C-alpha positions as CSV (number, residue, x, y, z in Angstrom):
1,M,18.8,-1.2,-2.1
2,A,16.3,1.6,-2.0
3,W,12.4,0.8,-2.8
4,G,11.1,4.3,-3.0
5,L,11.2,6.0,-6.7
6,A,14.7,7.7,-7.3
7,S,15.4,10.8,-8.1
8,V,11.8,12.2,-10.1
9,L,8.0,10.7,-9.3
10,I,5.9,11.7,-11.5
11,V,2.3,12.7,-10.4
12,G,-1.1,13.1,-12.6
13,G,-1.4,16.7,-12.3
14,A,-4.7,19.3,-12.9
15,G,-5.6,18.5,-16.6
16,G,-4.0,15.8,-17.4
17,G,-0.5,17.3,-17.6
18,L,2.2,15.9,-15.5
19,L,3.8,17.0,-12.3
20,A,7.2,16.4,-11.3
21,L,8.3,15.7,-7.6
22,A,11.7,15.7,-7.0
23,D,13.3,13.4,-4.3
24,G,15.3,16.2,-2.4
25,G,12.4,18.2,-1.5
26,G,9.9,17.8,0.8
27,P,6.7,15.3,0.8
28,G,3.8,17.1,-1.7
29,E,6.2,19.8,-2.6
30,A,5.5,19.7,-6.1
31,V,6.5,21.7,-9.2
32,A,4.9,21.9,-12.5
33,Q,7.2,20.1,-15.3
34,E,6.0,18.7,-19.0
35,S,7.8,15.3,-19.1
36,S,7.5,13.2,-22.4
37,M,8.8,9.7,-20.5
38,P,6.3,8.4,-18.6
39,R,3.3,8.9,-21.3
40,A,6.1,7.8,-24.1
41,V,6.8,4.7,-21.7
42,A,2.9,3.8,-21.3
43,D,2.2,4.2,-25.3
44,R,4.9,1.5,-25.5
45,L,3.5,-0.8,-22.4
46,D,0.0,-0.7,-23.8
47,L,-1.2,-2.0,-20.6
48,P,-4.6,-4.1,-19.5
49,W,-5.9,-1.9,-17.5
50,P,-9.2,-2.9,-15.3
51,K,-12.5,-2.5,-16.9
52,E,-14.0,-0.8,-13.8
53,G,-12.9,1.2,-10.8
54,Q,-9.6,3.2,-10.9
55,A,-6.2,2.2,-11.1
56,A,-2.3,3.7,-11.0
57,I,1.4,2.8,-11.8
58,A,5.0,4.0,-11.0
59,V,7.9,3.0,-12.2
60,E,11.4,3.8,-10.6
61,K,13.5,6.2,-12.6
62,V,10.6,7.0,-14.8
63,G,6.8,8.2,-12.8
64,A,4.2,7.3,-12.7
65,L,1.8,6.6,-15.8
66,D,-1.4,8.6,-15.8
67,P,-4.1,7.3,-13.7
68,K,-7.0,5.3,-15.6
69,G,-10.7,4.8,-14.2
70,T,-12.4,7.4,-12.3
71,R,-10.1,9.7,-9.6
72,Q,-13.1,10.5,-7.6
73,P,-12.2,9.4,-4.2
74,V,-13.4,5.7,-3.1
75,P,-13.6,3.7,0.0
76,I,-10.3,1.7,0.6
77,A,-11.4,-0.2,2.8
78,S,-7.9,-2.3,4.5
79,L,-5.4,-0.2,2.4
80,T,-5.9,2.4,5.3
81,K,-3.3,-0.2,7.8
82,V,-0.8,0.8,5.4
83,M,-1.3,4.2,6.8
84,T,-1.8,2.7,10.3
85,A,2.1,1.1,10.0
86,Y,3.3,4.5,8.1
87,V,1.9,6.6,11.2
88,I,3.5,3.9,13.6
89,L,6.6,3.9,12.2
90,K,7.7,7.4,12.3
91,D,6.1,7.8,15.8
92,H,7.8,4.6,17.0
93,P,10.9,3.4,14.6
94,L,12.2,0.1,14.6
95,K,16.3,-0.3,13.7
96,D,17.7,-3.4,12.3
97,G,15.3,-6.0,13.0
98,A,14.4,-4.8,16.7
99,A,10.8,-5.8,18.1
100,G,10.5,-3.2,19.8
101,P,8.3,-2.1,23.4
102,E,6.2,-4.7,24.2
103,I,2.0,-3.7,24.0
104,K,-0.2,-5.0,26.7
105,V,-3.5,-6.5,24.7
106,D,-6.1,-4.3,26.2
107,E,-9.8,-5.7,26.9
108,R,-11.3,-3.8,23.5
109,A,-8.6,-5.6,21.0
110,A,-9.5,-9.2,22.9
111,A,-13.1,-8.9,22.7
112,E,-12.4,-7.8,18.9
113,A,-11.1,-11.1,17.9
114,H,-14.2,-12.9,18.3
115,S,-15.7,-10.5,15.6
116,L,-18.0,-12.2,12.9
117,S,-18.1,-9.2,10.7
118,E,-14.7,-8.0,10.0
119,S,-11.3,-8.9,9.7
120,T,-9.4,-9.6,13.3
121,A,-6.0,-11.2,14.4
122,P,-6.6,-13.6,17.4
123,V,-5.3,-11.8,20.2
124,S,-6.1,-12.1,24.1
125,E,-6.2,-9.9,26.8
126,G,-3.5,-9.2,29.0
127,Q,-0.9,-10.8,26.3
128,M,1.9,-9.1,25.9
129,L,3.1,-8.6,22.0
130,S,6.2,-6.6,20.2
131,Q,4.8,-3.6,18.4
132,R,7.0,-6.0,15.4
133,K,4.6,-8.7,16.4
134,L,1.3,-6.6,16.3
135,L,2.0,-4.7,13.1
136,E,2.4,-8.5,11.6
137,L,-0.7,-9.1,12.8
138,M,-2.3,-6.1,11.7
139,L,-0.5,-5.9,8.2
140,L,-0.6,-9.9,7.0
141,P,-4.2,-11.4,8.3
142,S,-5.7,-7.8,8.5
143,G,-6.8,-7.4,12.1
144,N,-8.9,-4.7,12.3
145,N,-9.1,-4.9,16.5
146,V,-4.9,-4.4,16.2
147,A,-5.0,-1.3,14.2
148,R,-7.1,0.0,16.8
149,L,-5.4,-1.6,19.6
150,L,-2.2,0.5,17.8
151,A,-4.0,3.6,17.1
152,R,-4.5,3.6,21.1
153,W,-1.3,2.9,21.9
154,D,0.4,5.3,20.1
155,A,-2.3,8.6,20.3
156,G,-4.5,7.7,23.3
157,S,-7.9,7.1,21.5
158,Q,-8.3,6.3,18.1
159,K,-9.6,9.9,17.5
160,K,-6.3,11.3,18.1
161,F,-4.5,8.9,16.1
162,L,-6.8,10.0,13.1
163,A,-5.8,13.7,13.3
164,K,-2.0,12.2,13.0
165,M,-3.5,10.0,9.9
166,N,-4.8,13.1,8.0
167,A,-2.0,15.1,8.4
168,A,0.6,12.5,7.5
169,A,-1.8,12.4,4.3
170,A,-1.7,15.7,4.0
171,R,2.1,16.3,4.0
172,L,2.5,13.4,1.1
173,G,0.2,15.8,-0.7
174,M,-2.5,12.9,-0.4
175,A,-5.4,16.1,-1.4
176,D,-8.2,13.4,-2.2
177,T,-7.6,11.5,1.0
178,T,-9.5,11.2,4.0
179,Y,-9.3,8.6,7.0
180,T,-11.8,8.5,9.4
181,G,-10.7,5.4,11.3
182,A,-7.4,3.8,11.7
183,S,-8.9,0.1,10.5
184,G,-10.7,0.9,7.0
185,I,-14.0,-0.7,8.4
186,E,-15.5,2.6,7.8
187,P,-16.7,3.4,4.2
188,T,-16.1,7.2,4.9
189,T,-12.7,6.1,4.6
190,R,-11.9,7.4,0.7
191,S,-8.9,8.1,-1.5
192,T,-7.6,7.5,-5.2
193,A,-5.5,5.2,-7.1
194,A,-3.2,7.8,-7.0
195,D,-3.0,9.0,-3.8
196,Q,-2.7,5.5,-2.5
197,L,0.6,5.5,-5.2
198,K,2.3,8.0,-3.2
199,L,1.5,6.4,0.1
200,A,3.1,3.4,-1.6
201,R,5.9,5.2,-2.5
202,E,6.9,6.8,0.7
203,A,6.3,4.1,2.8
204,M,8.4,0.8,1.1
205,K,11.1,3.3,2.5
206,D,10.6,1.9,6.0
207,P,12.8,-1.2,6.6
208,T,10.6,-2.5,8.9
209,L,7.4,-2.1,7.1
210,R,9.2,-3.2,3.8
211,A,10.0,-6.4,5.3
212,T,6.5,-7.4,7.4
213,V,4.8,-7.0,3.9
214,A,7.0,-9.5,2.4
215,L,6.1,-11.9,5.0
216,R,3.9,-14.5,3.8
217,S,2.8,-15.8,7.4
218,T,3.5,-15.1,11.3
219,K,3.4,-16.9,14.3
220,V,1.6,-16.1,17.6
221,P,2.8,-16.8,20.4
222,G,1.0,-19.7,22.2
223,R,-1.1,-20.6,19.0
224,P,0.4,-23.8,17.2
225,E,-0.7,-22.0,13.5
226,P,0.7,-19.2,11.8
227,V,-1.2,-16.5,10.6
228,R,-1.2,-16.0,7.0
229,N,-0.8,-12.8,4.3
230,T,-4.2,-12.3,2.4
231,N,-1.9,-10.7,-0.1
232,K,-2.0,-13.8,-2.6
233,L,0.2,-11.8,-5.2
234,L,2.9,-12.5,-3.1
235,D,2.9,-15.9,-4.7
236,R,4.2,-14.2,-8.0
237,P,8.2,-13.6,-8.5
238,G,9.3,-10.6,-7.5
239,V,6.8,-9.5,-5.4
240,L,8.0,-7.7,-2.5
241,G,4.5,-6.6,-0.7
242,L,2.1,-4.5,-0.1
243,K,-1.5,-4.8,1.2
244,T,-5.2,-6.3,0.1
245,G,-8.4,-4.6,1.2
246,S,-11.8,-5.4,0.4
247,S,-15.6,-4.8,1.6
248,T,-18.9,-4.9,0.1
249,P,-19.0,-0.8,-0.5
250,A,-15.3,-0.6,-1.1
251,G,-15.0,-3.7,-3.4
252,G,-11.6,-5.2,-3.7
253,N,-8.5,-2.9,-3.7
254,L,-4.6,-3.9,-3.8
255,M,-1.6,-2.2,-3.1
256,W,1.6,-4.1,-4.5
257,A,5.1,-3.5,-5.2
258,A,7.0,-5.3,-7.5
259,E,10.6,-6.6,-8.9
260,V,10.7,-6.5,-12.7
261,P,13.7,-8.2,-14.0
262,D,15.9,-6.8,-17.1
263,G,18.8,-9.3,-17.5
264,K,20.8,-8.7,-14.6
265,K,19.0,-5.6,-13.6
266,H,15.5,-4.9,-11.5
267,H,13.3,-2.4,-12.1
268,V,11.0,-1.3,-9.1
269,V,7.3,-1.4,-10.0
270,Y,4.6,0.2,-7.5
271,G,0.7,-0.5,-8.1
272,V,-2.7,0.7,-6.8
273,V,-6.1,-0.9,-8.1
274,L,-9.2,0.3,-6.6
275,A,-13.2,-0.8,-6.4
276,Q,-13.2,-4.1,-8.3
277,R,-16.2,-5.6,-8.3
278,V,-18.0,-3.5,-6.1
279,G,-21.1,-4.5,-4.4
280,T,-20.3,-8.3,-4.0
281,S,-18.9,-10.0,-1.1
282,P,-15.6,-9.2,0.3
283,A,-14.0,-12.3,-1.5
284,E,-15.1,-11.8,-4.9
285,G,-14.1,-8.3,-4.6
286,N,-10.5,-9.2,-3.4
287,L,-10.3,-12.1,-6.2
288,A,-10.6,-9.4,-8.7
289,A,-8.0,-7.0,-7.5
290,L,-5.8,-9.6,-7.1
291,D,-6.6,-11.1,-10.7
292,S,-6.6,-7.1,-12.0
293,S,-3.1,-6.6,-10.4
294,G,-1.9,-10.0,-11.8
295,R,-2.5,-9.2,-15.3
296,L,-0.7,-5.7,-15.2
297,L,2.1,-7.2,-13.3
298,D,2.6,-10.2,-16.4
299,A,2.1,-7.1,-18.7
300,L,4.6,-5.4,-17.2
301,Q,7.3,-8.4,-16.9
302,Q,6.9,-8.6,-20.6
303,K,6.8,-5.1,-21.7
304,L,8.4,-2.9,-19.7
305,P,12.4,-3.9,-20.3
306,A,11.5,-3.1,-24.1
307,A,9.5,0.1,-23.8
308,L,12.7,1.2,-21.3
309,A,15.4,0.6,-23.3
310,A,13.0,2.0,-26.6
311,H,13.6,5.4,-24.6
312,G,16.6,5.3,-23.4
313,G,15.9,4.0,-20.1
314,G,16.9,1.0,-19.7
315,G,19.4,1.6,-16.6
316,D,19.2,0.1,-13.6
317,G,16.5,0.0,-11.6
318,R,18.5,-0.2,-8.3
319,R,20.3,2.5,-6.6
C-alpha cells in the first residue's frame, strides 16, 4: 500500500489556479494544468475550515483542495521535526524494521533534557540509543534536544544540517518555507499549510517515518514509564499520523494523515492546520489545532465518499 498521493497531486498555484504535479516527475517540477476535479469535490464537501490561521487538505487520486486562510509563511513550531526526520532518513535510511546505528547521547542533549522552557525527551549522557529510537523520541514527545542531537550526528552541526533541510524544502517545491533550526523552537522557522502538505505527502512515503508517527508511545531503556505521543488525533479511527507543533508565537499546528472508509475501500487524506490560537499558551493552541483537525476529519469521513462518487472519483483510494 502506498500512502503518497497517487498519479497526480494538485497544488495551489498563482492567481488561485491549480497546478498538476505528476508522480513520475521530480519533486517540485509542476506544470500548469487546469483541473476541475479538486474544486468540484471541494464544493460538494463544504468542509468546516478553521476560522483562523490557515489549512490545506489533499485527497489521494484527487489532489489538494485550494488552501484556506492566509497564505503568508507563519511559525510552525515542532512540525519542523517532520523535515528533520525526512532528511535524517534520506541520509540514513532504515530498511525492514531495522533499528539502525547506535548513537551516543552527548552532554548537550542530556543537559537540555532538563529544560523547563521547551519540550524534551528523557535521555542521559553517554546513553547509546538506536537511530530508530531517537526518531521516536523526537517525533512522539517532540523532543527538541533529540532533534538537535540527530542534526549534530548527521551533519556535524545544526548549522550544516539546516543547509540540508532548506535544500530538501527547495527540492520539494516548498517555496514559502525557511528552516532556522532542527527542532522548531525558533519562531523564525516559517512555512505555509500548502508547503507543509507537500512535505506530508513525501514524508509518509518512508516506511520508517510512517511507522513511527503511528505509534501511541515508546519506551526508553532504563525508564519504567513509556513516553507518549503528543498527537491525540491518533485516538480517532483511521488516523495514520503525523505531527503536532505548538508554541505561543506559532499557536497550535497539526499535520495529519488518515484513511477515510468508503465501503470496502479507503481513501487516504492529508491535512495541515496552522496558527490556531496564536498568542495563547502552547497547550491551548495544541487543543485548538486538534479540534480544528478533528472537525475537518469528521466532515471528510461523512462526506468524501459521496462527493467522490458524484464526480466519478469513488475508486479505491489504495494503490
